[in-house]
N, C-alpha and C positions, 0 to 999 in steps of 0.2 A: 089671281094667283099666278096664273101663266105670265101676265105682264111683269109681275114682281121678280119671277125667276129670270126672265129674259133681261130685265133691268140689272139685276145683280150680276149675271154673267157678263154683260156688256162692260159694266163697271170694272169687274175683276180682269177682263181682257185688256182693257185700257191701262190698268194700274200695273199688270204684270208685264207689259211691253217696255217698261222703263229700261234705259240703257245702264249697264253696271257702272258703279262709281269706283274710282281708285281709293284705296285705303291710304290713309295718312300714316307715316312712319311713327312708331312709338317714341323713338329717339333720334335725334339728328347728329351725325357725325360731321365735324367741321374740318377733319384733317389737322387738328392742332398737334398731334403727336408727330406727325410728319414735318410739319413746319418747325416744331421745337427741335427735332433732330437734325434738320437742315441747318438751323442757327448754331447748335451745339458743334456740328462738324466744321462750319465755317470758322468758328472761334478757334477750334483745335487746329485746323490747318493754318490759320494766321500765326497762332502761337509757335507752331513747329517751324514755319518759314522764317519767323523772327529769330528763333534760337539757331537755325541753320546759318541765316544771314550774318548773325553775331559771330558765330564760329568761323565763318569764311573771312570776316574782317581781321580776326585775330591771327589767322595763318598767312604765311607769305607765299601762298600757292594760288595761282590763278585757276580757279574752278570754272568749268564751262557749264552754263545752264542749258539743260536739254529742253526740247519742246514738249517732252513728256512729263516734266515736272520734278526732275531730279538734277543733282549737280554731279560733275565728274571732272577729274584730271588724269592725265596720262603720266603714269610712273616710267613707262617704257612705251615709246611710240614707234611704230614701223611705218616709215615713209615710201615703201615700195608700192607702186601702183598696181602691180601684177597680182598682189595678194588681195583677195576680196573679203568683204564681210558676208557673214552667213545669210541665206535665203531660206525661205519656207522649206521645211523638211530636211535641210542640211544638219549633219550630226556634229555638234560642237563639243570638243574635249576640253574641259577647263578645271582649274583649282580655284577655290575662293575661301576667305574667311569672313566671319561676321562679328562686328564690334558695335557698341554703342556709338553715338556721334561724338562722345567725349573720349573714344579710343579704348574703352574697356573691352577686352576680348570676351565674346559670347561663345563662338565656335571657331576653332582654329581650322587650318587646312587639314591637319591630321585627322580631326574629328569628322570633317565633311568628306574627306577622300576625294580622289579624282572622279569628276562627274562626266558622264556623256548625256547630251541633251539634244533630242531631235527638235529642231527649231519649230515653235508654235504647234507641236504635236503632243508635248508632254506638259505636265503641270509644273510650274516653277513660278515663284512670286513675280508679280508685274514688273517691278523695277528692273530686276535681274534679267528678265526676258527682253526687256527693251534695251538694256545696257549692252547685253551680248551682241545685239544687232549692229552695234557701233564699232565692234572690235574686229581686229584681224589676227591671224595666228602669230604667236610671239609677243603680243602686247600685253601689258599689265595696266589696269586701270583702277583707281580708287573712286568708288560711287558713294554719294550721300543720298539716301532715300528717305523722304518723309513717310510717315507710318502708312499712309494710304497707298504708297507704291511698294511698301514692304509687306508686312503681315497683317496690317490693319487692326481692326478691333478685336479679333480672336488671338492674335499672336500665334505661336507655333505649338502651343499647349505644353511646352517644355521650358525653355530658358528665356524665350522672347515673350515679353509681356504685351498687354493691351496698348495699342496706339504708341508704339515705340519706333521712333526714327532710327535708321541703321547706317553704318558705314561698312562697305564691303570692298576688300581688295581682290580683284579678279584677274587671273591670268589665263589667256586662251592659249592652249597647247596646240590644237590643230582643229581644222574644219574640213569634214569629208562631205563632199557635194552628194546629194541624193542620186 
């Protein structure tokens, strides 16, 4: 009986020393939602760029393609080298309006009023923030923003809808250095 108890204890000790095994996942996620979203956004981006390119061909204005992914032209360009473009923290005083890329007015300058924007310290949509960095006091520029540079998927929850490319005419009144 003593030998049987010793034998059972030795067997239990050997069996209980087994290392733990990793559990298998119940379901495997493949990232298909993200892949589908990427494809959808690529198609949307290509469609918007095609419509903007078509619009640019129909107009007799030479738009400049920015490295940031939007287009612009100068309505009023200031060629004085002593005037500087804004840097981080500078306060830019400006007026602007917002239209669809077909020119239908969404927000007028009167609706939006004169804005004061602390460069890269306040919230403003990406395209406008990057566009202001190109401007000097006294300049007026018309920008064409694809939706990802404007209000993107959510719009502004008021008049600007989902994935809506925009045209903005911006006038910088003054730049106050920080």
